[in-house]
C-alpha positions as CSV (number, residue, x, y, z in Angstrom):
1,M,-88.4,111.4,7.5
2,L,-86.1,110.8,10.3
3,P,-85.1,107.5,11.4
4,D,-86.3,106.2,14.7
5,A,-83.1,105.9,16.9
6,H,-85.2,103.3,19.2
7,G,-86.2,101.2,16.2
8,P,-84.9,97.6,15.7
9,P,-81.1,97.4,14.4
10,P,-80.3,96.2,11.1
11,R,-80.3,92.4,10.8
12,R,-76.7,92.8,9.6
13,Y,-75.7,93.3,13.1
14,A,-77.0,90.0,14.4
15,L,-75.4,88.3,11.9
16,L,-72.3,89.8,12.6
17,A,-72.5,88.8,16.4
18,L,-73.9,85.2,15.7
19,A,-70.9,84.9,13.5
20,L,-68.5,85.4,16.7
21,V,-70.5,82.9,18.6
22,L,-70.7,80.1,15.8
23,P,-67.1,78.9,16.0
24,S,-67.0,78.7,19.5
25,L,-70.4,76.6,19.3
26,G,-68.6,74.5,16.4
27,L,-65.5,73.7,18.6
28,A,-67.5,72.9,21.7
29,G,-69.6,70.3,19.7
30,I,-66.5,68.9,18.2
31,A,-65.2,69.0,21.9
32,G,-68.2,67.2,23.4
33,W,-68.2,64.6,20.6
34,A,-64.5,64.3,21.3
35,L,-65.3,63.9,25.0
36,R,-68.2,61.0,24.3
37,A,-65.6,59.3,21.6
38,D,-62.7,59.3,24.8
39,R,-65.4,57.8,27.0
40,R,-66.6,55.3,24.8
41,A,-62.5,54.2,24.0
42,A,-61.8,54.4,28.1
43,E,-64.7,52.2,28.4
44,A,-63.7,49.9,25.5
45,D,-60.4,49.8,27.3
46,L,-61.8,48.8,30.4
47,R,-63.9,45.7,28.6
48,I,-60.7,44.8,26.8
49,R,-59.0,45.0,30.3
50,S,-61.5,42.7,31.7
51,E,-61.4,40.5,29.0
52,R,-57.7,40.0,29.5
53,M,-58.3,39.5,33.2
54,A,-60.9,36.8,32.9
55,W,-58.4,34.8,30.7
56,N,-55.8,35.2,33.5
57,I,-57.9,34.4,36.3
58,L,-58.7,31.2,33.9
59,A,-55.1,30.4,33.7
60,A,-54.4,31.1,37.5
61,V,-57.1,28.5,38.6
62,T,-55.7,25.9,36.0
63,N,-52.3,26.6,36.8
64,A,-53.0,25.9,40.5
65,W,-53.5,22.2,39.8
66,T,-51.0,22.0,36.9
67,A,-48.0,23.6,38.8
68,G,-45.7,21.5,40.6
69,R,-46.1,23.4,44.1
70,D,-49.0,25.5,45.4
71,G,-48.7,29.0,46.3
72,R,-46.8,27.7,49.5
73,G,-44.3,25.9,47.8
74,E,-45.9,22.9,48.7
75,V,-46.8,19.7,46.9
76,H,-50.3,17.8,47.6
77,E,-50.8,14.8,46.3
78,L,-53.5,12.1,47.1
79,K,-52.4,8.7,45.6
80,L,-55.0,6.3,45.5
81,E,-54.7,2.6,44.3
82,S,-57.3,1.3,41.7
83,D,-59.4,-0.3,44.3
84,G,-60.1,3.1,45.8
85,T,-57.5,2.5,49.0
86,L,-54.5,4.9,49.8
87,A,-51.6,3.9,48.1
88,W,-49.3,6.5,50.4
89,P,-48.9,6.1,53.1
90,R,-49.7,2.3,53.0
91,T,-52.2,1.3,55.6
92,G,-50.1,-1.1,58.0
93,V,-51.6,-4.5,59.2
94,W,-53.5,-3.5,62.7
95,P,-54.0,-5.3,65.1
96,P,-51.0,-7.2,64.7
97,V,-50.7,-10.6,64.1
98,P,-48.1,-12.8,66.0
99,V,-45.7,-14.5,63.6
100,E,-42.6,-17.3,64.4
101,V,-40.1,-15.5,62.6
102,I,-37.6,-18.1,64.1
103,R,-38.2,-21.1,61.3
104,G,-36.6,-18.7,58.5
105,M,-33.3,-18.4,60.3
106,S,-30.6,-20.9,60.0
107,E,-29.2,-22.7,63.2
108,P,-26.2,-20.5,63.8
109,V,-28.5,-17.4,63.2
110,R,-30.9,-19.0,65.3
111,T,-28.5,-19.9,68.3
112,V,-26.9,-15.9,68.2
113,W,-30.1,-14.3,68.2
114,R,-31.4,-16.3,71.0
115,R,-28.5,-15.5,73.5
116,A,-28.4,-12.0,71.9
117,E,-32.2,-11.7,73.0
118,A,-31.8,-13.6,76.4
119,A,-28.8,-11.3,77.1
120,L,-30.7,-7.7,76.2
121,A,-33.9,-8.9,78.0
122,M,-31.8,-9.2,81.2
123,G,-30.3,-5.8,80.7
124,N,-26.6,-6.8,79.4
125,G,-26.6,-4.9,76.5
126,N,-22.8,-5.5,76.1
127,T,-23.4,-9.3,76.4
128,A,-25.8,-9.0,73.6
129,L,-23.6,-7.0,71.6
130,E,-20.7,-9.7,71.9
131,E,-22.8,-12.3,70.7
132,L,-23.8,-10.2,67.9
133,R,-20.5,-9.7,66.6
134,V,-20.2,-12.8,65.1
135,V,-22.7,-11.5,62.7
136,E,-21.1,-8.4,61.9
137,V,-19.8,-7.8,58.5
138,E,-17.3,-5.7,56.8
139,G,-18.4,-2.9,54.8
140,Q,-21.8,-2.6,56.1
141,G,-23.3,0.9,55.1
142,D,-26.3,3.1,55.0
143,E,-28.1,0.9,52.1
144,G,-27.1,-2.2,54.1
145,P,-24.0,-5.2,54.0
146,P,-22.8,-5.7,50.2
147,G,-23.2,-9.4,50.8
148,G,-21.1,-12.4,50.1
149,T,-18.5,-11.8,52.8
150,P,-16.2,-14.6,53.5
151,A,-16.8,-16.8,56.5
152,S,-14.3,-16.0,59.6
153,T,-13.8,-17.3,62.9
154,E,-14.1,-15.3,66.2
155,R,-13.4,-16.2,70.0
156,G,-13.7,-19.8,68.5
157,R,-16.8,-19.4,67.6
158,P,-17.9,-19.5,63.8
159,T,-19.4,-16.8,61.9
160,V,-22.3,-16.6,59.8
161,P,-22.7,-15.5,56.5
162,E,-24.1,-12.3,56.0
163,A,-26.5,-13.3,53.4
164,S,-28.1,-15.7,55.8
165,V,-28.4,-12.7,58.5
166,P,-32.0,-11.5,59.1
167,I,-32.9,-8.0,59.5
168,H,-34.3,-8.6,63.0
169,L,-30.5,-8.8,64.5
170,D,-29.7,-5.7,63.0
171,L,-32.9,-4.2,64.9
172,L,-31.5,-6.3,68.1
173,R,-27.9,-4.9,67.4
174,A,-29.5,-1.3,67.5
175,Q,-31.6,-2.0,70.7
176,A,-28.0,-3.3,72.3
177,L,-26.4,-0.4,71.6
178,A,-29.0,2.0,73.2
179,A,-29.4,-0.3,76.2
180,V,-25.2,0.4,76.5
181,G,-25.8,4.0,75.9
182,E,-24.0,4.2,72.4
183,S,-26.7,6.8,71.0
184,A,-25.2,7.7,68.3
185,A,-24.2,4.5,66.8
186,A,-27.9,3.3,68.0
187,V,-29.2,6.1,65.9
188,E,-27.7,5.4,63.0
189,A,-28.3,1.4,63.3
190,A,-31.9,2.1,63.4
191,R,-32.1,4.3,60.6
192,R,-30.4,1.3,58.4
193,V,-32.5,-0.8,59.6
194,L,-35.8,1.5,58.1
195,V,-33.4,1.6,55.2
196,T,-32.7,-2.1,54.5
197,S,-35.8,-3.7,55.8
198,T,-39.2,-4.6,53.7
199,T,-42.7,-4.0,54.7
200,E,-43.1,-7.6,55.0
201,A,-40.3,-8.4,57.6
202,R,-42.3,-8.7,60.9
203,M,-41.5,-9.5,64.6
204,E,-43.1,-12.4,66.4
205,S,-45.0,-9.7,68.5
206,G,-46.9,-9.0,64.8
207,L,-45.4,-5.7,64.3
208,S,-43.4,-5.0,61.4
209,V,-39.5,-4.6,61.9
210,R,-39.6,-1.0,60.3
211,E,-42.5,0.4,63.1
212,V,-40.2,-1.0,66.0
213,A,-37.2,0.3,64.5
214,L,-39.3,3.7,64.2
215,E,-40.2,3.7,67.4
216,L,-36.4,2.7,68.7
217,L,-35.1,5.9,66.3
218,V,-37.6,8.4,67.7
219,G,-37.3,7.8,71.2
220,L,-33.0,8.0,70.8
221,I,-34.2,10.9,69.2
222,E,-36.1,12.4,71.9
223,A,-33.9,11.5,74.6
224,D,-30.7,12.9,73.2
225,G,-31.4,15.4,70.3
226,G,-27.7,15.5,69.8
227,F,-27.6,12.5,67.7
228,F,-30.2,13.8,64.8
229,P,-29.1,11.1,61.9
230,D,-26.4,12.9,59.6
231,A,-28.1,11.6,56.3
232,W,-31.3,13.6,57.7
233,R,-29.0,16.8,58.0
234,D,-27.6,16.4,54.6
235,N,-30.1,15.2,52.2
236,G,-33.4,15.8,54.3
237,A,-36.6,14.9,52.3
238,L,-34.3,12.2,50.2
239,A,-33.3,10.4,53.3
240,V,-36.2,10.6,55.5
241,R,-38.3,8.7,52.7
242,D,-38.1,5.6,54.5
243,V,-39.7,7.0,57.3
244,V,-42.4,8.5,56.1
245,D,-43.0,5.2,53.8
246,V,-43.4,3.3,57.0
247,P,-46.8,1.7,57.0
248,S,-49.5,3.5,58.8
249,T,-50.8,2.2,61.9
250,P,-51.1,3.6,65.5
251,V,-47.5,2.4,66.7
252,S,-45.7,4.6,63.3
253,E,-48.0,7.4,63.6
254,E,-47.7,7.9,67.4
255,A,-44.0,7.8,66.8
256,L,-43.9,10.0,63.7
257,T,-46.1,12.5,66.0
258,R,-43.6,12.6,68.3
259,L,-41.3,13.3,65.9
260,R,-42.9,16.1,64.2
261,V,-43.8,17.8,68.0
262,W,-40.0,17.4,68.6
263,L,-38.8,19.0,65.8
264,G,-41.2,21.7,66.1
265,E,-40.0,22.7,69.5
266,R,-36.3,22.6,68.1
267,S,-37.6,25.0,65.3
268,R,-39.3,27.5,67.9
269,I,-36.0,27.6,70.3
270,G,-33.8,28.3,67.1
271,S,-32.2,25.0,67.2
272,M,-31.6,23.1,63.8
273,P,-34.3,25.3,61.9
274,G,-33.1,24.0,58.3
275,E,-32.8,20.5,59.2
276,F,-36.9,20.9,60.5
277,E,-38.0,22.0,57.6
278,K,-36.4,19.3,55.2
279,V,-37.5,16.3,57.7
280,E,-40.7,18.0,58.7
281,A,-42.1,18.9,55.3
282,P,-42.3,15.0,54.0
283,L,-43.8,14.3,57.3
284,R,-46.5,16.8,57.0
285,Q,-47.3,15.8,53.9
286,R,-47.6,12.0,55.1
287,D,-49.9,13.4,57.6
288,W,-52.0,15.5,55.2
289,A,-52.3,12.9,53.1
290,R,-53.4,10.5,55.8
291,R,-56.2,12.4,57.1
292,S,-57.4,13.9,53.6
293,F,-57.9,9.8,52.8
294,E,-59.9,9.6,56.1
295,A,-62.0,12.9,55.6
296,I,-63.0,11.1,52.5
297,Q,-64.0,7.6,54.0
298,A,-65.7,9.3,57.0
299,K,-68.3,11.6,54.8
300,R,-68.0,9.3,51.8
301,T,-69.2,12.4,50.0
302,G,-66.0,13.5,49.6
303,L,-65.3,10.8,46.5
304,R,-68.1,12.4,44.8
305,G,-68.6,8.9,43.0
306,L,-65.5,7.1,43.8
307,R,-66.6,3.7,44.0
308,A,-65.7,-0.1,43.0
309,D,-67.3,-1.1,39.9
310,G,-68.5,-5.2,39.8
311,T,-64.7,-6.2,38.5
312,G,-62.7,-4.6,41.6
313,G,-61.6,-1.9,39.3
314,L,-61.8,2.1,40.4
315,E,-64.5,3.7,38.5
316,E,-63.3,6.8,36.6
317,T,-63.2,10.0,38.7
318,A,-61.1,13.2,37.2
319,V,-62.1,15.6,40.3
320,L,-62.0,14.9,44.1
321,A,-63.4,17.0,47.0
322,W,-63.1,17.2,50.8
323,E,-63.1,19.2,53.7
324,L,-60.2,19.0,56.0
325,D,-59.1,21.4,59.0
326,R,-62.5,23.8,58.0
327,H,-60.8,24.1,54.5
328,L,-62.2,23.0,51.1
329,W,-59.6,20.7,49.1
330,I,-60.4,20.0,45.3
331,G,-58.0,17.3,44.1
332,V,-57.6,16.8,40.1
333,R,-56.4,13.7,39.0
334,S,-53.2,13.7,37.0
335,Q,-52.8,12.2,33.5
336,D,-49.7,10.1,34.5
337,P,-50.0,7.7,37.1
338,A,-47.4,7.7,39.4
339,G,-45.5,5.1,42.4
340,I,-45.3,5.6,45.7
341,A,-43.6,8.9,46.3
342,G,-43.1,9.6,42.8
343,S,-41.7,6.5,41.7
344,G,-41.9,2.8,41.0
345,L,-40.6,1.5,44.0
346,G,-41.5,1.3,47.5
347,S,-39.6,0.9,50.7
348,G,-37.3,-2.0,50.8
349,G,-37.3,-2.1,46.6
350,E,-40.9,-3.8,46.2
351,T,-42.7,-3.1,43.3
352,R,-45.7,-1.2,43.3
353,E,-48.4,-0.9,40.9
354,P,-48.7,2.8,39.4
355,A,-50.9,4.6,42.0
356,H,-53.9,7.3,40.5
357,P,-52.4,10.5,42.0
358,Y,-54.8,13.7,42.5
359,R,-53.4,17.0,42.9
360,A,-54.9,18.7,45.6
361,R,-55.5,22.2,46.3
362,R,-57.3,24.3,49.0
363,W,-60.1,26.6,47.7
364,V,-59.0,29.3,49.5
365,D,-55.2,28.9,48.1
366,V,-57.1,29.1,44.4
367,V,-58.9,32.1,45.2
368,E,-55.6,34.1,46.7
369,G,-53.7,33.0,43.6
370,V,-56.6,34.4,41.6
371,R,-56.4,37.7,43.7
372,T,-52.5,37.6,43.1
373,A,-53.2,37.1,39.1
374,L,-55.8,39.9,39.2
375,R,-53.5,42.6,41.1
376,A,-50.9,42.0,38.8
377,D,-53.3,43.4,35.9
378,D,-55.3,46.0,38.0
379,P,-52.8,47.1,41.2
380,H,-55.2,50.1,41.6
381,G,-58.3,47.7,42.6
382,H,-60.8,48.9,40.2
383,F,-62.0,45.6,39.3
384,G,-63.6,42.8,41.1
385,F,-64.0,39.0,40.1
386,S,-66.1,36.0,40.6
387,V,-64.9,32.0,40.2
388,D,-67.1,29.4,40.3
389,L,-66.2,25.6,39.7
390,Q,-68.2,22.8,38.7
391,G,-67.5,19.2,38.7
392,R,-69.8,16.4,37.9
393,D,-71.7,16.7,41.2
394,F,-70.3,19.6,43.1
395,S,-69.8,23.4,42.8
396,V,-68.0,26.3,44.4
397,H,-68.4,30.1,44.1
398,H,-66.9,32.8,45.2
399,Q,-66.8,36.5,44.2
400,E,-65.5,40.0,45.6
401,P,-67.4,41.7,46.0
402,S,-70.7,40.2,46.4
403,D,-72.2,41.5,43.2
404,V,-69.9,41.1,40.8
405,T,-71.8,38.4,38.9
406,A,-75.0,40.7,38.5
407,R,-72.7,43.6,36.6
408,A,-69.9,41.7,35.1
409,L,-68.3,43.6,32.1
410,T,-66.9,40.3,31.0
411,A,-67.6,36.7,31.3
412,A,-65.7,33.6,30.4
413,T,-66.2,29.7,30.3
414,A,-63.6,27.0,29.9
415,S,-62.9,23.7,30.8
416,G,-60.5,23.1,33.2
417,P,-58.2,20.0,34.2
418,G,-60.1,16.9,35.1
419,N,-63.0,18.3,32.9
420,L,-63.8,21.0,35.7
421,L,-66.2,23.6,34.2
422,L,-64.2,26.9,35.2
423,K,-66.6,30.2,35.1
424,V,-65.1,33.5,35.7
425,A,-66.6,37.1,35.8
426,V,-65.0,40.5,36.0
427,A,-66.7,43.7,37.3
428,L,-65.4,47.2,37.7
429,V,-66.2,48.1,41.3
430,D,-64.7,51.3,41.7
431,R,-66.0,53.2,38.4
432,D,-65.2,56.5,40.3
433,S,-61.7,56.0,40.4
434,A,-61.2,54.0,37.3
435,F,-62.9,57.0,35.3
436,A,-60.9,59.5,37.2
437,G,-58.5,60.5,34.7
438,Q,-60.9,60.5,32.0
439,R,-63.1,62.8,33.8
440,R,-60.0,65.1,34.7
441,R,-59.7,65.4,30.9
442,E,-63.6,66.3,30.7
443,R,-63.3,68.7,33.2
444,V,-60.4,70.4,32.0
445,L,-61.4,70.3,28.2
446,G,-65.1,71.1,29.2
447,G,-64.1,74.0,31.0
448,I,-61.5,75.2,28.6
449,V,-64.5,75.1,25.7
450,L,-67.0,76.8,28.1
451,A,-64.3,79.3,28.9
452,G,-64.4,80.0,25.0
453,V,-67.8,80.0,24.5
454,G,-68.6,82.1,27.3
455,I,-65.5,84.4,26.1
456,S,-67.2,84.6,22.2
457,V,-70.6,84.9,23.9
458,L,-69.5,87.8,26.0
459,A,-67.8,89.2,22.9
460,A,-70.7,88.6,20.9
461,G,-73.1,90.5,23.3
462,L,-70.2,93.5,23.8
463,T,-69.9,93.6,19.8
464,W,-74.2,93.7,19.5
465,R,-74.3,96.2,22.1
466,V,-71.5,98.5,20.8
467,L,-73.1,98.0,17.1
468,V,-76.6,98.9,18.2
469,R,-75.0,101.7,20.2
470,Q,-73.0,103.0,17.7
471,H,-76.4,102.6,15.3
472,R,-78.7,104.3,17.6
473,L,-75.6,107.0,18.3
474,G,-75.4,107.7,14.4
475,V,-79.3,107.3,13.9
476,Q,-79.3,110.3,16.9
477,K,-76.6,112.0,15.4
478,S,-78.3,112.3,12.0
479,N,-81.4,113.2,13.6
480,F,-79.4,115.9,15.6
481,V,-78.1,117.4,12.7
482,A,-81.6,117.4,11.0
483,S,-82.6,118.9,14.7
484,V,-80.0,121.6,14.7
485,S,-80.6,122.5,10.9
486,H,-84.2,123.1,11.7
487,E,-83.9,124.8,14.9
488,L,-81.1,127.3,13.5
489,R,-83.3,127.4,10.2
490,A,-86.8,128.8,12.2
491,P,-84.8,131.6,14.2
492,L,-82.6,132.7,11.4
493,A,-85.6,133.0,9.3
494,S,-87.6,135.1,12.0
495,V,-84.2,137.2,12.3
496,R,-83.9,137.8,8.6
497,V,-87.7,138.8,8.0
498,L,-87.6,141.2,11.0
499,A,-84.3,142.6,9.9
500,D,-85.5,142.9,6.2
501,N,-88.9,144.9,7.5
502,L,-86.6,147.2,9.6
503,E,-84.2,147.8,6.9
504,Q,-86.7,148.5,4.4
505,D,-88.7,150.6,7.0
506,R,-91.8,148.8,6.8
507,V,-92.3,149.2,10.4
508,S,-93.1,153.0,10.9
509,D,-94.2,152.8,14.4
510,A,-91.9,153.2,17.0
511,G,-93.2,151.0,19.6
512,R,-93.6,148.2,16.6
513,K,-89.7,148.7,16.0
514,Q,-88.7,148.5,19.6
515,A,-90.9,145.2,19.7
516,T,-89.5,144.0,16.8
517,L,-85.8,144.5,18.0
518,K,-86.8,142.6,21.2
519,L,-87.7,139.8,19.0
520,I,-84.6,139.9,17.1
521,G,-82.6,140.0,20.5
522,R,-85.0,137.2,21.8
523,E,-84.0,134.9,18.5
524,C,-80.3,136.1,18.7
525,R,-80.1,134.7,22.5
526,R,-82.0,131.4,21.3
527,L,-79.4,130.7,18.4
528,G,-76.8,131.6,20.7
529,M,-77.8,129.2,23.4
530,L,-78.4,126.4,20.8
531,V,-74.8,127.3,19.5
532,D,-73.5,127.3,23.0
533,N,-74.8,123.8,23.9
534,V,-73.4,122.2,20.8
535,L,-69.9,123.9,21.3
536,D,-70.4,122.6,25.3
537,L,-71.3,119.2,24.0
538,S,-68.3,118.6,21.7
539,R,-66.1,119.8,24.6
540,I,-67.7,117.3,27.0
541,E,-66.9,114.4,23.9
542,R,-63.5,115.7,23.5
543,G,-62.7,116.2,27.4
544,R,-61.8,120.0,27.3
545,K,-64.9,121.3,29.0
546,R,-63.4,122.4,32.3
547,I,-65.4,124.6,35.2
548,E,-63.8,127.3,36.7
549,P,-65.1,127.5,40.6
550,E,-65.2,130.9,42.1
551,P,-67.0,132.5,44.8
552,T,-70.7,132.8,43.5
553,D,-73.9,134.7,45.1
554,V,-76.3,131.4,44.3
555,L,-79.4,133.2,45.5
556,A,-78.5,136.3,43.2
557,L,-77.4,133.7,40.4
558,V,-81.0,131.9,40.2
559,Q,-82.6,135.0,40.9
560,E,-81.5,136.5,37.6
561,T,-81.9,133.2,35.4
562,V,-85.5,132.7,36.4
563,R,-86.1,136.5,35.4
564,W,-84.5,136.0,32.0
565,A,-86.0,132.7,31.4
566,G,-89.4,134.1,32.2
567,V,-89.2,136.5,29.6
568,G,-89.4,133.7,27.1
569,A,-92.0,131.5,29.0
570,E,-94.3,134.3,28.9
571,E,-94.6,134.6,25.6
572,R,-95.4,130.5,25.5
573,G,-98.1,131.4,28.3
574,V,-96.0,129.8,30.6
575,R,-95.2,131.4,34.1
576,V,-92.0,130.7,35.8
577,R,-91.8,131.4,39.7
578,L,-89.0,130.9,42.3
579,E,-89.7,129.3,45.9
580,L,-87.5,129.7,48.3
581,G,-86.5,127.3,51.0
582,R,-83.8,127.4,53.3
583,A,-81.8,130.2,51.1
584,P,-79.6,132.8,53.5
585,E,-79.4,136.0,51.4
586,G,-76.1,136.8,50.3
587,W,-75.1,133.3,50.5
588,V,-71.5,132.8,48.7
589,A,-70.4,129.0,47.3
590,T,-67.6,128.2,45.5
591,L,-68.5,127.0,42.2
592,D,-68.8,127.9,38.4
593,G,-71.8,130.1,38.4
594,A,-71.6,130.1,34.4
595,A,-72.1,126.5,34.5
596,V,-74.4,126.7,36.9
597,Q,-76.7,129.1,35.1
598,Q,-76.5,127.2,32.2
599,V,-77.8,124.1,34.0
600,L,-80.4,126.1,35.0
601,T,-81.2,127.7,32.0
602,N,-81.3,124.4,30.0
603,L,-83.5,122.9,32.7
604,L,-85.9,125.9,32.5
605,D,-86.2,125.8,28.7
606,N,-86.7,122.0,29.0
607,A,-89.4,122.4,31.3
608,V,-91.0,125.4,29.7
609,K,-91.4,123.7,26.3
610,H,-93.1,120.7,27.9
611,A,-95.3,122.9,30.1
612,P,-98.9,123.2,28.8
613,H,-100.1,126.5,27.8
614,G,-101.4,128.8,30.9
615,S,-99.5,126.2,33.2
616,G,-96.3,127.1,35.4
617,V,-93.0,126.3,36.1
618,T,-91.5,126.2,39.9
619,V,-88.0,126.7,40.5
620,G,-86.7,125.6,44.1
621,L,-84.1,126.4,46.0
622,E,-83.0,125.2,49.3
623,V,-79.2,125.4,50.9
624,D,-77.9,123.8,54.1
625,S,-74.6,123.1,55.5
626,M,-73.8,120.2,53.3
627,A,-75.6,121.0,49.8
628,I,-77.3,123.2,47.5
629,R,-80.6,121.9,46.4
630,L,-82.2,123.4,43.1
631,T,-85.1,121.8,41.5
632,V,-87.4,122.4,38.3
633,A,-90.8,121.4,38.0
634,D,-93.4,121.7,35.2
635,A,-97.0,120.3,34.6
636,G,-96.4,118.5,31.3
637,P,-96.9,114.9,30.6
638,G,-94.1,113.9,32.6
639,I,-91.5,111.2,31.8
640,P,-91.8,107.6,31.7
641,G,-90.0,105.4,34.4
642,S,-88.0,103.7,31.7
643,E,-87.0,106.9,30.2
644,R,-85.9,108.4,33.4
645,E,-82.3,107.6,32.8
646,K,-81.7,107.8,29.2
647,V,-82.8,111.5,29.2
648,F,-79.7,112.4,30.4
649,D,-78.3,110.8,27.3
650,P,-77.0,113.0,24.2
651,F,-79.3,113.1,21.5
652,H,-82.2,111.2,23.4
653,R,-85.5,112.7,22.8
654,L,-89.0,111.1,24.0
655,G,-91.4,110.2,21.6
656,S,-91.2,109.5,17.5
657,E,-89.2,111.8,15.4
658,L,-91.9,112.2,13.4
659,R,-94.8,113.1,15.9
660,R,-92.2,115.6,18.2
661,E,-94.2,118.5,19.0
662,Q,-91.5,120.4,21.0
663,P,-88.4,121.7,19.1
664,G,-85.0,120.6,20.4
665,V,-82.2,118.7,19.7
666,G,-81.4,116.5,22.6
667,I,-78.4,117.8,24.0
668,G,-79.2,120.3,26.6
669,L,-80.4,117.6,29.7
670,A,-76.6,115.6,28.6
671,I,-74.7,118.9,29.3
672,V,-76.7,119.4,32.3
673,K,-75.6,116.1,34.0
674,H,-71.9,116.8,32.9
675,L,-72.0,120.0,34.4
676,V,-73.5,118.7,37.5
677,E,-71.2,115.6,37.9
678,A,-68.4,118.1,37.0
679,H,-69.1,120.0,40.7
680,G,-68.9,116.8,42.2
681,G,-72.9,116.8,42.4
682,R,-75.9,114.7,41.1
683,V,-78.9,115.0,39.0
684,W,-82.3,113.1,38.7
685,V,-85.7,113.2,38.0
686,E,-89.1,112.7,39.5
687,T,-92.7,112.5,39.2
688,V,-95.1,114.8,39.9
689,E,-98.6,114.2,40.7
690,P,-101.1,114.4,39.1
691,T,-99.0,114.9,35.7
692,G,-95.3,116.6,35.0
693,A,-91.8,115.8,36.0
694,R,-89.3,117.5,38.7
695,F,-85.6,117.6,38.1
696,V,-83.5,117.7,41.0
697,V,-79.9,118.8,41.2
698,R,-77.8,118.5,44.5
699,L,-74.7,120.2,44.6
700,P,-72.1,120.0,47.3
701,N,-72.1,123.4,49.7
702,R,-68.6,124.6,49.6
703,P,-68.4,128.1,51.3
704,E,-64.4,127.8,51.0
705,G,-62.2,126.4,49.0
706,L,-62.7,124.6,45.3
707,P,-65.2,121.7,45.2
708,G,-63.4,118.1,46.0
């Protein structure tokens, strides 16, 4: 029993092909697991980073009130007294209440004061200064006369001891100096009055001495900017402390406003930029504190429950919130109470009760600090944040972008200064950018893995095809050997029997002897054709089969081949006829005549074997200027469409080896294809209606020269 070449291949081939794919599939699975683990690790890293950012944001919010200065380098502290009033700047007496200050003067001082005041009122500044010299004291400096200067005489009038000289005479002297045009001396004198006077010292008009001195000083600076106090240039905020500590009244505020305007103009033109900043900063702080307190008093909601209790004390309030200049300010009460301007002394040296300082920050500055803290950890902007502050009866919220809270990776809550409840959320807002590196790794590794799997699958597929082809080729070769053996055995047996009959003189009749010799010749030709085909196939497989083109009479070649084939066909009851189309007689073409004859012989042999008894085989020949067309058609069972290309493969035969009715070894058509293609032509098979097959050979027609 011959094996079927088209049967299923052995299972070991599938196992071998699968063995080539399994390692790559295993690596692909490991790579997929590694990629998933890498993504989980990246997400875990993002969560850890978000937690760190959340706590850094909490620290930034807390530090906004614990740091000495805010992000702009300024200190904003609102100081309140225990009764809820503003501790700095203190509120002055307004409207002014006239007082009689002359009662507190000694008679000599009263006399000098009246004369100097009268002279100044008449515009005689020099006379006023002469009158005031009797109370000038040696060594008088910025912080006031040391006191205890011995009495002396001048112009026959007794001098007045310094200890009994009121601050009013110092102010009068500054006014007299200003009247005579000694601006520099007047500026310094007015500044000394500010330094040495107390808050309680008042003029007869009810204005405080410090208010009047401040107004005089500002007027002198505005009139001649060259006489800017030297102490302000050198010491800045420390020297100007007594200016900003002046009680707040319309007079003092108007003077301080004029001073700030003048300093601003000088700064814009590039004059004294350093002095402006040193002096303007405490003035700005004073103005902010006063206006903040006014904003709190105006709404009464800014204090958020700050009110006097039954005993007059201040109810414990840790956090204040108010609006100023369209900004929300939040003040947190400091743990350590402090006096005005950070000390226990006010201007003039009077002792004050410790105030309750509230360190204030703008909400926008707190948010900006949060942004800075976040960008330090996230320079590429992958994360967003939300901050929520909740006091006893107020809350404020900010988030960037608007949906951070809804999709937060991390949320943190902590108690801030003043028992503020701080809530922070951090969310990933640019997921594509955050996972860009991880996705690049996925694409690279995934591409490598897929390429490996694809190569292994391709290799497995090629291996499978090669194994199946080799298997089928082996089966076909085995069948070929069996078929060749069978094909050789039958004619050899016939020749041997016929030869024995002749040798033993069993055939006496001359006619029968002649017929026996013809049979022996036919079988020998059949054997020769079979051997030639086998040898030709061997040469083809080894690449040694060559064609030898030469001028050939195509029509004569075809006619001769058809005649010889017709002899064998008649014995099988099949007629062979030639149909000529456009085929000029005597046409000579350059081709290998023996090869073309072998092609036509193999086609005729194949057609005769499959043609039914009593039918015919038709050979067609057409020649034109471009090609030579040979056709061989039979009326056999035909060739299925799926087999039309395979019939030209070596050792391929239709049907099962066990049920084949026609002899042959399956190499004739393979030789036909090789010889035709060696001439540069083409061969194919067509279906003939109602039954049968037609083989078509198309050869290039080259009357001159060799085929290209």
